[in-house]
C-alpha positions as CSV (number, residue, x, y, z in Angstrom):
1,M,-10.0,-6.4,-84.2
2,E,-9.5,-3.8,-81.6
3,N,-11.0,-4.2,-78.2
4,K,-14.0,-2.0,-77.6
5,T,-14.2,-0.9,-74.0
6,E,-17.2,1.4,-74.3
7,F,-20.7,0.1,-73.7
8,I,-22.8,0.0,-76.8
9,K,-26.0,2.0,-76.3
10,V,-29.0,-0.2,-76.7
11,D,-32.7,0.4,-76.7
12,T,-34.4,-0.2,-73.3
13,E,-37.9,0.2,-74.6
14,G,-40.2,-2.7,-73.7
15,E,-39.0,-3.2,-70.2
16,N,-41.7,-3.5,-67.6
17,K,-40.4,-2.1,-64.4
18,K,-42.4,-4.4,-62.2
19,N,-41.5,-7.7,-64.0
20,L,-38.2,-9.5,-63.5
21,I,-36.6,-12.5,-65.1
22,V,-34.3,-14.6,-62.8
23,N,-31.7,-16.9,-64.4
24,Y,-29.3,-19.6,-63.1
25,L,-31.6,-20.8,-60.4
26,P,-30.5,-24.0,-58.5
27,Q,-32.4,-27.1,-59.7
28,T,-33.5,-27.9,-56.1
29,L,-35.1,-24.5,-55.5
30,A,-38.8,-24.8,-54.7
31,D,-41.5,-22.4,-55.9
32,D,-42.4,-21.3,-52.4
33,D,-38.7,-20.6,-51.6
34,F,-38.4,-18.6,-54.8
35,F,-41.5,-16.6,-53.9
36,S,-40.2,-16.0,-50.3
37,L,-36.9,-14.8,-51.6
38,F,-38.5,-11.8,-53.5
39,Q,-41.3,-11.3,-51.0
40,N,-38.7,-10.2,-48.5
41,I,-38.0,-7.3,-50.8
42,G,-41.6,-6.1,-51.1
43,P,-45.1,-7.2,-52.1
44,V,-45.0,-9.8,-54.9
45,K,-48.0,-10.2,-57.2
46,K,-46.8,-13.5,-58.7
47,A,-43.6,-15.5,-58.9
48,K,-43.0,-18.8,-60.8
49,I,-40.1,-21.0,-61.7
50,V,-40.4,-22.3,-65.3
51,R,-40.8,-26.1,-65.1
52,D,-41.6,-29.0,-67.3
53,K,-45.3,-29.3,-66.9
54,V,-45.2,-33.1,-66.8
55,T,-42.3,-33.7,-64.4
56,G,-42.0,-30.4,-62.5
57,Y,-38.3,-30.4,-63.4
58,S,-36.9,-26.8,-63.2
59,Y,-35.4,-25.2,-66.3
60,G,-33.3,-23.0,-64.1
61,F,-35.1,-19.7,-64.5
62,G,-38.3,-17.9,-63.5
63,F,-40.3,-14.8,-63.5
64,V,-41.4,-12.4,-60.7
65,E,-44.0,-9.6,-60.9
66,F,-43.9,-7.0,-58.0
67,V,-46.7,-4.8,-57.0
68,H,-44.5,-1.7,-57.0
69,D,-41.8,-0.6,-59.4
70,I,-39.5,0.5,-56.6
71,D,-39.4,-3.0,-55.1
72,A,-38.5,-4.6,-58.5
73,Q,-35.6,-2.1,-58.7
74,R,-34.5,-3.0,-55.2
75,A,-34.6,-6.7,-56.1
76,V,-32.3,-6.2,-59.1
77,E,-29.9,-4.1,-57.0
78,S,-29.8,-6.4,-54.0
79,L,-30.3,-9.9,-55.4
80,N,-28.5,-9.8,-58.8
81,G,-25.3,-11.8,-58.5
82,M,-26.4,-13.4,-55.2
83,H,-24.9,-16.8,-54.4
84,L,-27.8,-19.3,-54.0
85,E,-26.6,-22.9,-53.2
86,N,-24.2,-23.7,-56.0
87,K,-25.4,-20.9,-58.4
88,R,-24.9,-17.2,-58.8
89,I,-28.3,-15.9,-59.9
90,K,-29.0,-13.2,-62.4
91,V,-31.9,-10.8,-61.8
92,A,-32.9,-8.4,-64.6
93,Y,-36.0,-6.7,-66.0
94,S,-38.0,-8.9,-68.3
95,R,-39.1,-7.9,-71.8
96,E,-42.4,-7.9,-73.5
97,G,-43.4,-11.2,-75.0
98,G,-41.8,-12.2,-78.3
99,D,-38.7,-10.1,-77.8
100,V,-36.5,-13.1,-76.9
101,K,-37.7,-15.0,-80.0
102,G,-34.9,-14.9,-82.6
103,A,-32.4,-13.4,-80.1
104,N,-30.2,-16.5,-80.0
105,L,-26.9,-16.2,-81.8
106,Y,-24.7,-19.0,-83.2
107,I,-21.0,-18.2,-83.3
108,R,-18.3,-20.1,-85.1
109,N,-14.5,-19.8,-85.4
110,L,-13.8,-18.7,-81.9
111,P,-10.1,-19.0,-80.7
112,K,-9.3,-22.3,-79.1
113,N,-8.6,-20.7,-75.7
114,F,-11.7,-18.5,-75.8
115,T,-13.6,-19.1,-72.5
116,E,-17.2,-18.5,-71.5
117,E,-16.1,-15.5,-69.5
118,N,-14.4,-14.1,-72.6
119,L,-17.6,-14.7,-74.5
120,K,-19.7,-12.8,-72.0
121,Q,-17.3,-9.9,-72.0
122,L,-17.4,-9.7,-75.8
123,F,-21.2,-9.8,-76.1
124,S,-22.5,-8.2,-72.9
125,K,-21.7,-4.7,-74.2
126,Y,-24.5,-5.1,-76.7
127,G,-27.2,-5.9,-74.2
128,S,-28.4,-8.2,-71.4
129,I,-27.5,-11.8,-71.9
130,I,-29.9,-14.5,-70.7
131,Q,-27.6,-17.5,-71.5
132,S,-24.2,-18.1,-73.1
133,R,-22.2,-21.2,-73.8
134,V,-19.0,-22.3,-75.5
135,L,-19.4,-25.8,-76.7
136,T,-16.6,-28.1,-75.5
137,D,-15.7,-31.8,-76.0
138,N,-16.8,-33.4,-72.8
139,Q,-13.9,-35.9,-72.7
140,T,-11.0,-33.6,-73.6
141,K,-12.6,-30.4,-72.4
142,E,-11.3,-28.6,-75.5
143,S,-13.3,-25.9,-77.1
144,K,-15.2,-26.7,-80.3
145,C,-14.7,-23.0,-81.2
146,I,-18.5,-22.8,-81.4
147,A,-20.8,-20.9,-79.0
148,F,-24.4,-19.7,-78.5
149,V,-25.4,-16.4,-77.0
150,L,-29.0,-15.7,-76.1
151,F,-29.9,-12.0,-75.6
152,D,-33.1,-10.9,-73.8
153,K,-34.0,-8.8,-76.8
154,K,-33.7,-9.5,-80.5
155,S,-32.6,-6.0,-81.4
156,H,-29.6,-6.4,-79.1
157,A,-28.6,-9.7,-80.9
158,E,-29.0,-7.9,-84.2
159,V,-26.6,-5.1,-83.1
160,A,-24.0,-7.7,-81.8
161,M,-24.2,-9.7,-85.0
162,K,-23.8,-6.5,-87.2
163,E,-20.8,-5.4,-85.1
164,L,-18.9,-8.7,-84.7
165,D,-19.7,-10.9,-87.7
166,N,-16.8,-11.3,-90.1
167,T,-14.3,-9.7,-87.7
168,C,-11.1,-11.1,-86.3
169,L,-10.5,-11.2,-82.5
170,T,-7.2,-10.1,-81.1
171,G,-4.6,-12.8,-81.8
172,S,-6.8,-14.7,-84.2
173,T,-6.5,-14.9,-88.0
174,T,-9.9,-16.5,-88.6
175,R,-12.9,-14.3,-89.0
176,L,-16.0,-14.9,-86.8
177,Q,-19.1,-16.3,-88.4
178,I,-22.2,-15.2,-86.5
179,K,-25.8,-16.0,-87.5
180,F,-29.1,-16.3,-85.7
181,A,-29.3,-19.8,-84.3
182,D,-32.5,-20.7,-86.0
183,D,-31.1,-19.6,-89.4
184,S,-27.8,-21.6,-89.1
185,S,-29.7,-24.9,-89.4
186,R,-30.7,-24.0,-93.0
187,K,-27.0,-24.1,-94.0
188,V,-26.1,-27.4,-92.5
189,R,-25.1,-29.9,-95.2
190,P,-26.1,-33.6,-94.8
191,P,-23.3,-36.1,-94.3
192,P,-22.2,-38.1,-97.3
193,G,-24.5,-41.0,-98.1
194,S,-27.5,-39.7,-96.1
195,H,-31.0,-39.7,-97.3
196,H,-31.8,-36.4,-98.9
197,Q,-35.3,-36.1,-97.5
198,S,-34.0,-36.2,-93.9
199,Y,-32.1,-33.0,-94.6
200,Q,-34.6,-30.9,-96.4
201,R,-34.8,-27.4,-95.1
202,F,-37.8,-26.8,-92.8
203,S,-40.0,-23.8,-92.2
204,H,-39.9,-21.5,-89.1
205,D,-43.1,-22.9,-87.7
206,Y,-41.5,-23.7,-84.4
207,Y,-43.0,-26.4,-82.2
208,Y,-43.2,-25.3,-78.6
209,G,-44.6,-28.4,-77.1
210,H,-45.5,-27.8,-73.5
211,Y,-44.3,-24.1,-73.5
212,P,-46.5,-21.3,-74.9
213,P,-44.7,-19.1,-77.4
214,D,-44.8,-16.1,-75.0
215,Y,-43.6,-17.8,-71.8
216,Y,-40.9,-15.2,-71.7
217,S,-43.6,-12.5,-71.6
218,T,-44.4,-10.6,-68.5
219,H,-47.9,-12.2,-68.9
220,Y,-46.6,-15.8,-68.5
221,A,-49.0,-18.7,-67.9
222,Q,-50.6,-19.2,-64.6
223,D,-50.3,-23.0,-64.6
224,S,-49.8,-24.6,-61.3
225,Y,-46.5,-26.4,-61.1
226,P,-45.6,-28.9,-58.4
227,S,-43.5,-27.2,-55.7
228,R,-41.3,-30.3,-55.3
229,Y,-40.1,-32.8,-57.8
230,S,-38.0,-35.9,-58.0
231,S,-34.6,-35.5,-56.5
232,N,-33.1,-37.8,-59.1
233,P,-32.7,-35.8,-62.4
234,Y,-31.8,-39.0,-64.2
235,S,-35.0,-41.0,-63.5
236,P,-37.2,-41.8,-66.5
237,R,-39.6,-38.8,-67.1
238,Y,-41.6,-39.9,-70.1
239,S,-43.8,-42.8,-71.0
240,Q,-46.0,-43.7,-73.9
241,D,-48.9,-42.8,-71.7
242,H,-47.7,-39.2,-71.7
243,Y,-46.8,-39.1,-75.4
244,P,-49.1,-41.6,-77.1
245,S,-48.6,-40.2,-80.6
246,R,-44.9,-39.5,-80.5
247,Y,-43.6,-43.0,-80.4
248,D,-45.9,-44.4,-83.1
249,S,-43.2,-44.4,-85.8
250,F,-40.2,-44.5,-83.5
251,D,-39.0,-48.1,-84.2
252,K,-39.4,-47.8,-87.9
253,N,-37.9,-44.3,-88.3
254,Y,-35.1,-44.8,-85.7
255,N,-33.8,-48.1,-87.1
256,N,-33.9,-46.7,-90.7
257,S,-32.1,-43.5,-89.7
258,P,-29.0,-42.6,-91.8
259,Y,-27.2,-42.2,-88.5
260,T,-27.8,-45.8,-87.6
261,R,-25.1,-48.4,-88.6
262,P,-25.7,-52.2,-88.5
263,N,-23.8,-54.7,-86.4
264,G,-22.9,-52.4,-83.6
265,Q,-21.0,-49.9,-85.8
266,H,-21.2,-46.3,-84.8
267,W,-21.3,-43.4,-87.3
268,V,-18.5,-40.8,-86.6
269,P,-18.5,-37.4,-88.3
270,N,-15.9,-37.0,-91.1
271,G,-12.6,-35.8,-89.9
272,S,-12.5,-38.2,-87.0
273,K,-9.8,-40.9,-86.8
274,S,-12.2,-43.5,-88.1
275,N,-15.5,-43.5,-89.8
276,Y,-16.6,-46.5,-87.8
277,I,-15.9,-47.5,-84.2
278,E,-16.8,-51.1,-83.3
279,G,-17.2,-52.8,-80.0
280,N,-18.9,-52.3,-76.6
281,H,-18.3,-49.3,-74.4
282,E,-17.6,-49.1,-70.7
283,G,-20.4,-48.3,-68.3
284,G,-23.0,-50.9,-69.3
285,E,-25.5,-51.2,-72.1
286,A,-26.4,-48.5,-74.5
287,A,-29.0,-45.9,-73.4
288,T,-31.4,-43.9,-75.5
289,L,-32.5,-40.3,-74.7
290,F,-35.7,-38.6,-75.6
291,V,-34.9,-35.0,-76.7
292,Y,-38.0,-32.7,-76.9
293,N,-38.6,-29.2,-78.0
294,I,-35.8,-29.1,-80.7
295,G,-38.0,-27.2,-83.1
296,S,-39.5,-28.0,-86.5
297,N,-36.3,-27.3,-88.5
298,T,-33.6,-29.3,-86.7
299,T,-31.6,-31.8,-88.7
300,E,-30.1,-35.0,-87.6
301,R,-26.7,-33.6,-88.2
302,E,-27.5,-30.7,-85.8
303,L,-28.8,-33.1,-83.2
304,W,-25.7,-35.2,-83.5
305,D,-23.4,-32.2,-83.2
306,L,-25.4,-31.0,-80.2
307,F,-24.7,-34.2,-78.2
308,S,-21.4,-35.3,-79.7
309,G,-19.4,-33.8,-76.9
310,Y,-20.6,-36.6,-74.5
311,R,-18.4,-39.4,-75.9
312,T,-20.0,-42.2,-77.9
313,V,-23.1,-41.1,-79.7
314,Q,-24.1,-44.4,-81.4
315,K,-27.0,-43.0,-83.4
316,C,-29.5,-40.2,-83.5
317,N,-32.9,-39.7,-85.1
318,V,-35.1,-36.7,-85.7
319,I,-38.8,-37.8,-86.0
320,W,-40.2,-36.6,-89.2
321,D,-43.8,-35.6,-90.1
322,S,-44.1,-36.7,-93.7
323,Q,-47.4,-34.8,-94.2
324,K,-46.1,-31.5,-93.0
325,N,-42.6,-32.2,-94.4
326,Q,-41.0,-31.1,-91.1
327,C,-39.6,-32.4,-87.9
328,K,-42.2,-33.1,-85.2
329,G,-40.2,-31.2,-82.6
330,Y,-38.4,-34.1,-81.0
331,G,-35.8,-36.9,-81.5
332,F,-33.8,-39.6,-80.0
333,V,-30.0,-40.0,-79.2
334,T,-28.4,-43.3,-78.2
335,F,-25.2,-43.3,-76.2
336,G,-22.7,-46.2,-75.6
337,S,-23.4,-46.3,-71.9
338,W,-25.9,-45.2,-69.2
339,G,-23.3,-43.0,-67.6
340,E,-22.6,-41.0,-70.8
341,A,-26.4,-40.6,-71.3
342,S,-26.8,-39.4,-67.7
343,L,-24.1,-36.8,-68.1
344,A,-25.8,-35.6,-71.3
345,I,-29.1,-35.2,-69.4
346,K,-27.4,-33.3,-66.6
347,E,-25.7,-30.9,-69.0
348,M,-28.4,-30.5,-71.7
349,H,-31.8,-30.7,-69.9
350,G,-33.1,-27.2,-69.8
351,Y,-30.5,-25.8,-72.2
352,Y,-31.9,-23.1,-74.4
353,Y,-31.7,-24.3,-78.0
354,K,-33.1,-22.2,-80.8
355,N,-36.4,-21.0,-79.5
356,G,-36.9,-22.9,-76.2
357,P,-35.4,-25.0,-73.5
358,L,-34.7,-28.6,-74.3
359,S,-36.4,-31.4,-72.4
360,V,-33.9,-34.3,-72.2
361,S,-34.8,-37.6,-70.5
362,F,-34.3,-41.4,-70.7
363,K,-36.5,-43.0,-73.3
364,K,-38.9,-45.4,-71.6
C-alpha cells in the first residue's frame, strides 16, 4: 500500500463552535483547576471532568462550553498540545451527541514494529482521533498486532475503514482487518470445551451503567462530581452496598465459569507453550478485579484477551442475565498477584472500550 500524504477531506458538520472536548487530562487534575485553565481564555459557561459518579475517579477527559465562539477557538489554538503535569492534553471541538457511538475501530494484522505514533499518523488523516492504542504484552512489551482507534465522529471511522480495510501497509504481506469494535465481538469463537451458552451472540442494547448514552454530547449531564478524590488509584472502589444486585450470582457464576480451572490450574489460550500453568505466582495472593461497563455483548474470551497482557490471568467471568440472554455489563478478572492486578487497574481504568470507558477496581 502506498503512503498517502494528503489529508482526507471529512465532514465537519455537527461541530458546536462553543463546545470543546479535552482529552489526556492528568488523573490528579481537579475540577476547579480544569475550570480555571479555560476561564483564563475567556468566559466559561460550564466545564466538567468526566468522572466515576461513585468514586470521583477521573476518566482522563472532560468538556468545556464557552460563552463565545471566539474564546473556544482561542482555547483550541493556545491549549491544544499543552503539557500539563505528565500529560500532553488534546483540545478539540466536540460533536453532537451520538456521533461518537459506533466510531471505535478494531484493527488486526498490524506489523510487529508498528507503534502508536504510526497508528495515529495512519488514521488521523481521516478525522480527529479521541483515543488510539496498540495492544502490547505487558511483560515482553511486544505488540499483539492489534489496535483500537476511536474517532470523534462515526462517519470518519467509516471512511477510514473503507480506505484501509483489506490493504497491506508498506513492508507487510498481511492485509489489515478493520471492523467496528462493537461488531468484532460477534465474530469471536469460543475456546474449545467452553459452554456454548456463554458465547451466544448478544444484541447491541449497550449497558451504560453510570454514564448516560449522550455523555459525549455538548449537553452533557450537570451532575455534581467531587472536586478531589482518593490519591490511591488502587484502593477498593466498590462494595456490595453500592452494587447490591450485581454480586447476587457472582460466586455461582464465577466458580462455574469455563475460564476457571480446578486445583490452582490456569487456563491459557491455545498457542501458548502450555494449556495449563500450575503453582503460585510472585507478589502475594491472587487478586480479583471488578470490570464494569463492558457492554451487553462482551464475551469471556474478549474479556480474557483484553487483560491477558498483564501476565497471569487465572480466570475471568462475564456475568450473564439469563432472562435477557445477554451480559449484565460487567465481569470479573482474577490475577496471580496483587501487583499484576494493580498494574491492570492503572492501565485499563478509564480505557474506552466499545461504547464507553471501563471502570476497573478491586473486588471487595
